[in-house]
MDAnalysis code that builds the backbone (N, CA, C; Angstrom):
import MDAnalysis as mda
import numpy as np

u = mda.Universe.empty(324, n_residues=108, atom_resindex=np.repeat(np.arange(108), 3), trajectory=True)
u.add_TopologyAttr("name", ["N", "CA", "C"] * 108)
u.add_TopologyAttr("resid", np.arange(1, 109))
u.add_TopologyAttr("resname", ["MET", "SER", "ARG", "TYR", "LYS", "LEU", "HIS", "SER", "ARG", "GLU", "LYS", "LYS", "PHE", "HIS", "VAL", "GLY", "ASP", "GLN", "VAL", "LEU", "ILE", "LEU", "ILE", "PRO", "ASP", "THR", "THR", "THR", "SER", "LYS", "VAL", "PHE", "SER", "ARG", "TRP", "GLN", "GLY", "PRO", "ALA", "THR", "VAL", "VAL", "GLU", "ILE", "LYS", "PRO", "HIS", "ASN", "SER", "TYR", "LEU", "VAL", "GLU", "LEU", "ASN", "GLY", "VAL", "ARG", "LYS", "HIS", "LEU", "HIS", "ALA", "ASP", "LYS", "LEU", "ARG", "LYS", "TYR", "GLU", "ILE", "SER", "VAL", "GLY", "GLU", "VAL", "ILE", "VAL", "THR", "PRO", "ALA", "ASP", "CYS", "SER", "ASN", "MET", "MET", "ALA", "GLU", "LEU", "TRP", "ALA", "ASN", "ARG", "PHE", "TYR", "ARG", "THR", "ARG", "SER", "SER", "VAL", "THR", "SER", "LYS", "SER", "GLU", "ASN"])
u.atoms.positions = np.array([
    [0.844, -1.193, 0.000],
    [0.000, 0.000, 0.000],
    [0.882, 1.246, 0.000],
    [0.566, 2.169, -0.846],
    [1.343, 3.399, -0.961],
    [0.956, 4.380, 0.134],
    [1.942, 5.047, 0.697],
    [1.685, 6.027, 1.754],
    [1.646, 7.449, 1.188],
    [1.736, 7.549, -0.140],
    [1.711, 8.846, -0.786],
    [0.334, 9.486, -0.638],
    [0.307, 10.702, -0.166],
    [-0.944, 11.449, 0.050],
    [-1.934, 10.677, 0.930],
    [-1.428, 10.126, 2.028],
    [-2.236, 9.322, 2.924],
    [-3.370, 10.120, 3.556],
    [-3.106, 11.377, 3.894],
    [-4.102, 12.216, 4.556],
    [-4.823, 13.170, 3.605],
    [-4.606, 13.035, 2.323],
    [-5.246, 13.951, 1.377],
    [-6.718, 13.603, 1.200],
    [-7.502, 14.625, 0.941],
    [-8.932, 14.445, 0.698],
    [-9.304, 15.194, -0.577],
    [-10.225, 14.615, -1.307],
    [-10.671, 15.268, -2.537],
    [-11.604, 16.417, -2.181],
    [-11.363, 17.577, -2.770],
    [-12.215, 18.739, -2.523],
    [-13.417, 18.676, -3.458],
    [-14.591, 18.893, -2.905],
    [-15.825, 18.920, -3.694],
    [-16.565, 20.211, -3.381],
    [-16.958, 20.904, -4.413],
    [-17.749, 22.120, -4.267],
    [-19.011, 21.981, -5.110],
    [-20.040, 22.708, -4.718],
    [-21.307, 22.689, -5.444],
    [-21.572, 24.078, -6.021],
    [-22.410, 24.141, -7.033],
    [-22.774, 25.429, -7.634],
    [-23.416, 26.299, -6.551],
    [-22.924, 27.527, -6.426],
    [-23.438, 28.454, -5.428],
    [-22.590, 28.519, -4.169],
    [-21.650, 27.581, -3.983],
    [-20.774, 27.606, -2.810],
    [-19.863, 28.830, -2.841],
    [-19.560, 29.346, -1.674],
    [-18.615, 30.449, -1.535],
    [-17.229, 29.848, -1.302],
    [-16.241, 30.314, -2.054],
    [-14.878, 29.790, -1.962],
    [-13.874, 30.936, -1.937],
    [-12.665, 30.622, -1.474],
    [-11.535, 31.545, -1.564],
    [-10.615, 31.038, -2.667],
    [-9.958, 31.966, -3.360],
    [-9.068, 31.623, -4.470],
    [-7.629, 31.921, -4.063],
    [-6.733, 30.956, -4.281],
    [-5.317, 31.158, -3.994],
    [-4.692, 31.931, -5.143],
    [-4.219, 33.126, -4.838],
    [-3.577, 33.983, -5.833],
    [-2.067, 33.879, -5.629],
    [-1.338, 33.318, -6.605],
    [0.114, 33.182, -6.439],
    [0.816, 34.534, -6.491],
    [1.909, 34.607, -5.760],
    [2.713, 35.824, -5.757],
    [3.550, 35.865, -7.034],
    [4.010, 37.034, -7.372],
    [4.807, 37.172, -8.601],
    [6.211, 36.584, -8.435],
    [6.648, 36.383, -7.195],
    [7.953, 35.754, -6.976],
    [7.788, 34.242, -7.018],
    [8.882, 33.510, -6.896],
    [8.813, 32.051, -6.929],
    [8.438, 31.453, -5.577],
    [8.373, 32.260, -4.543],
    [8.069, 31.771, -3.199],
    [6.566, 31.586, -3.001],
    [6.171, 30.454, -2.405],
    [4.768, 30.211, -2.099],
    [4.343, 30.931, -0.822],
    [5.307, 31.399, -0.062],
    [5.020, 32.050, 1.217],
    [4.193, 33.312, 1.026],
    [4.401, 34.002, -0.068],
    [3.736, 35.276, -0.285],
    [2.422, 35.162, -1.053],
    [1.999, 33.943, -1.354],
    [0.703, 33.751, -1.996],
    [-0.387, 34.108, -1.002],
    [-1.544, 34.558, -1.508],
    [-2.621, 34.963, -0.597],
    [-3.960, 34.461, -1.106],
    [-4.908, 34.370, -0.172],
    [-6.265, 33.938, -0.504],
    [-7.119, 35.155, -0.755],
    [-7.923, 35.102, -1.801],
    [-8.777, 36.228, -2.168],
    [-10.217, 35.748, -2.303],
    [-11.157, 36.579, -1.914],
    [-12.556, 36.188, -2.056],
    [-13.428, 36.858, -1.030],
    [-14.623, 36.405, -0.864],
    [-15.185, 35.156, -1.364],
    [-15.640, 35.261, -2.810],
    [-15.513, 34.144, -3.500],
    [-15.984, 34.003, -4.875],
    [-17.098, 32.962, -4.878],
    [-17.835, 32.891, -5.961],
    [-18.959, 31.965, -6.061],
    [-18.702, 30.944, -7.155],
    [-18.948, 29.663, -6.843],
    [-18.821, 28.604, -7.849],
    [-20.019, 28.717, -8.791],
    [-19.738, 28.909, -10.079],
    [-20.777, 29.102, -11.083],
    [-21.081, 27.802, -11.818],
    [-20.029, 27.017, -12.102],
    [-20.212, 25.790, -12.882],
    [-19.145, 24.773, -12.500],
    [-19.517, 23.502, -12.524],
    [-18.573, 22.423, -12.254],
    [-18.063, 21.898, -13.591],
    [-16.744, 21.890, -13.748],
    [-16.104, 21.420, -14.978],
    [-15.511, 20.031, -14.736],
    [-15.170, 19.304, -15.806],
    [-14.550, 17.985, -15.615],
    [-13.132, 18.094, -15.043],
    [-12.643, 16.986, -14.543],
    [-11.287, 16.853, -14.014],
    [-11.051, 17.740, -12.796],
    [-12.046, 17.780, -11.896],
    [-11.916, 18.460, -10.604],
    [-11.597, 19.952, -10.747],
    [-12.211, 20.596, -11.713],
    [-12.027, 22.030, -11.885],
    [-13.388, 22.719, -11.887],
    [-13.354, 24.014, -11.660],
    [-14.581, 24.781, -11.464],
    [-14.493, 26.119, -12.165],
    [-15.653, 26.635, -12.564],
    [-15.766, 27.991, -13.079],
    [-16.234, 28.848, -11.906],
    [-15.405, 29.821, -11.536],
    [-15.633, 30.621, -10.333],
    [-15.738, 32.087, -10.717],
    [-16.672, 32.808, -10.096],
    [-16.845, 34.233, -10.378],
    [-16.420, 35.059, -9.165],
    [-15.514, 36.012, -9.405],
    [-15.033, 36.931, -8.373],
    [-15.061, 38.338, -8.940],
    [-15.832, 39.217, -8.335],
    [-15.963, 40.616, -8.762],
    [-16.372, 40.738, -10.232],
    [-17.291, 39.894, -10.668],
    [-17.784, 39.958, -12.041],
    [-16.901, 39.289, -13.075],
    [-15.756, 38.759, -12.659],
    [-14.834, 38.085, -13.574],
    [-14.895, 36.580, -13.312],
    [-15.067, 35.806, -14.389],
    [-15.132, 34.352, -14.257],
    [-13.778, 33.744, -14.588],
    [-13.355, 32.787, -13.722],
    [-12.074, 32.118, -13.917],
    [-12.275, 30.617, -13.850],
    [-11.538, 29.883, -14.692],
    [-11.559, 28.434, -14.682],
    [-10.378, 27.977, -13.825],
    [-10.674, 27.358, -12.650],
    [-9.622, 26.999, -11.699],
    [-9.750, 25.549, -11.251],
    [-8.615, 24.940, -10.944],
    [-8.590, 23.596, -10.380],
    [-8.907, 23.675, -8.885],
    [-9.426, 22.592, -8.327],
    [-9.827, 22.559, -6.918],
    [-8.649, 22.815, -5.971],
    [-7.422, 22.535, -6.427],
    [-6.247, 22.789, -5.587],
    [-6.068, 24.279, -5.287],
    [-6.603, 25.127, -6.132],
    [-6.481, 26.580, -5.947],
    [-7.669, 27.174, -5.197],
    [-8.576, 26.317, -4.701],
    [-9.783, 26.787, -4.016],
    [-9.832, 26.274, -2.591],
    [-10.491, 27.044, -1.748],
    [-10.725, 26.667, -0.358],
    [-12.133, 27.108, 0.009],
    [-12.846, 26.286, 0.778],
    [-14.206, 26.625, 1.190],
    [-14.166, 27.870, 2.078],
    [-15.055, 28.808, 1.780],
    [-15.155, 30.044, 2.547],
    [-16.102, 29.811, 3.709],
    [-15.601, 29.985, 4.919],
    [-16.401, 29.791, 6.119],
    [-16.489, 31.106, 6.867],
    [-17.695, 31.482, 7.225],
    [-17.927, 32.731, 7.938],
    [-17.827, 32.457, 9.427],
    [-17.050, 33.273, 10.127],
    [-16.982, 33.150, 11.582],
    [-17.688, 34.349, 12.196],
    [-18.494, 34.069, 13.194],
    [-19.246, 35.120, 13.859],
    [-18.442, 35.564, 15.074],
    [-18.081, 36.831, 15.095],
    [-17.256, 37.349, 16.169],
    [-18.027, 37.940, 17.326],
    [-19.260, 38.325, 17.106],
    [-20.026, 38.950, 18.173],
    [-21.512, 38.700, 17.976],
    [-22.240, 38.831, 19.067],
    [-23.684, 38.674, 19.039],
    [-24.291, 40.005, 19.434],
    [-25.221, 40.486, 18.631],
    [-25.860, 41.769, 18.902],
    [-27.226, 41.510, 19.513],
    [-27.453, 42.114, 20.682],
    [-28.710, 41.950, 21.393],
    [-29.349, 43.319, 21.548],
    [-30.622, 43.423, 21.184],
    [-31.338, 44.691, 21.345],
    [-31.814, 44.817, 22.791],
    [-32.085, 46.034, 23.260],
    [-32.555, 46.207, 24.639],
    [-33.835, 45.428, 24.933],
    [-34.733, 45.307, 23.948],
    [-35.966, 44.549, 24.165],
    [-35.647, 43.071, 24.410],
    [-34.719, 42.519, 23.613],
    [-34.310, 41.128, 23.814],
    [-33.659, 40.950, 25.174],
    [-32.873, 41.932, 25.562],
    [-32.148, 41.862, 26.821],
    [-33.116, 41.824, 28.001],
    [-34.144, 42.675, 27.984],
    [-35.088, 42.703, 29.100],
    [-35.885, 41.403, 29.159],
    [-36.246, 40.840, 28.009],
    [-36.951, 39.553, 27.985],
    [-36.076, 38.429, 28.536],
    [-34.797, 38.427, 28.145],
    [-33.889, 37.393, 28.632],
    [-33.677, 37.514, 30.131],
    [-33.526, 38.744, 30.615],
    [-33.313, 38.945, 32.054],
    [-34.531, 38.491, 32.844],
    [-35.723, 38.756, 32.339],
    [-36.939, 38.328, 33.022],
    [-37.012, 36.799, 33.082],
    [-36.661, 36.130, 31.974],
    [-36.664, 34.662, 31.961],
    [-35.616, 34.097, 32.896],
    [-34.425, 34.672, 32.871],
    [-33.368, 34.200, 33.761],
    [-33.756, 34.376, 35.219],
    [-34.313, 35.530, 35.539],
    [-34.715, 35.805, 36.912],
    [-35.814, 34.839, 37.349],
    [-36.786, 34.585, 36.478],
    [-37.878, 33.666, 36.802],
    [-37.336, 32.245, 36.996],
    [-36.436, 31.803, 36.126],
    [-35.851, 30.468, 36.256],
    [-35.013, 30.353, 37.518],
    [-34.262, 31.397, 37.833],
    [-33.434, 31.395, 39.045],
    [-34.326, 31.342, 40.274],
    [-35.374, 32.152, 40.280],
    [-36.292, 32.186, 41.404],
    [-36.983, 30.830, 41.564],
    [-37.403, 30.233, 40.446],
    [-38.097, 28.947, 40.497],
    [-37.160, 27.859, 41.025],
    [-35.898, 27.827, 40.524],
    [-34.936, 26.815, 40.975],
    [-34.620, 26.986, 42.445],
    [-34.416, 28.243, 42.872],
    [-34.098, 28.514, 44.266],
    [-35.273, 28.121, 45.151],
    [-36.441, 28.482, 44.729],
    [-37.657, 28.191, 45.500],
    [-37.896, 26.684, 45.599],
    [-37.741, 25.969, 44.469],
    [-37.987, 24.529, 44.466],
    [-36.920, 23.790, 45.280],
    [-35.676, 24.266, 45.274],
    [-34.630, 23.605, 46.062],
    [-34.866, 23.841, 47.557],
    [-35.397, 25.000, 47.938],
    [-35.699, 25.295, 49.334],
    [-36.841, 24.412, 49.819],
    [-37.872, 24.264, 49.009],
    [-39.011, 23.437, 49.412],
    [-38.642, 21.966, 49.465],
    [-37.778, 21.510, 48.567],
    [-37.384, 20.101, 48.594],
    [-36.498, 19.809, 49.804],
    [-35.669, 20.792, 50.226],
    [-34.840, 20.615, 51.418],
    [-35.698, 20.605, 52.676],
    [-36.710, 21.457, 52.710],
    [-37.563, 21.525, 53.897],
    [-38.459, 20.305, 54.014],
    [-38.762, 19.651, 52.877],
    [-39.585, 18.451, 52.909],
    [-38.822, 17.266, 53.448],
    [-37.496, 17.269, 53.304],
    [-36.658, 16.143, 53.783],
    [-36.483, 16.270, 55.217],
])
């Protein structure tokens, strides 16, 4: 059994997926290459390649030059109305738990 590319996985994208495109640097070093995007997969081509649109320009790229674009949420925005509702629920749950634990202790 060959150990070549033992941990490699085939990349699969679907039409409409958001991806990042690896843009090579003008020098020979791979260190200075950067990811650009997000771009949208427009069409799936044969031999593991895709037609991708970025800023109105369509490019035919191999899957090795693409990476799935994942959005990370850095913060949660809560309106004052949501906050007052949450505080009321928390207070009611705290009061109920405290009250029920006191009654269960007194029953023992």
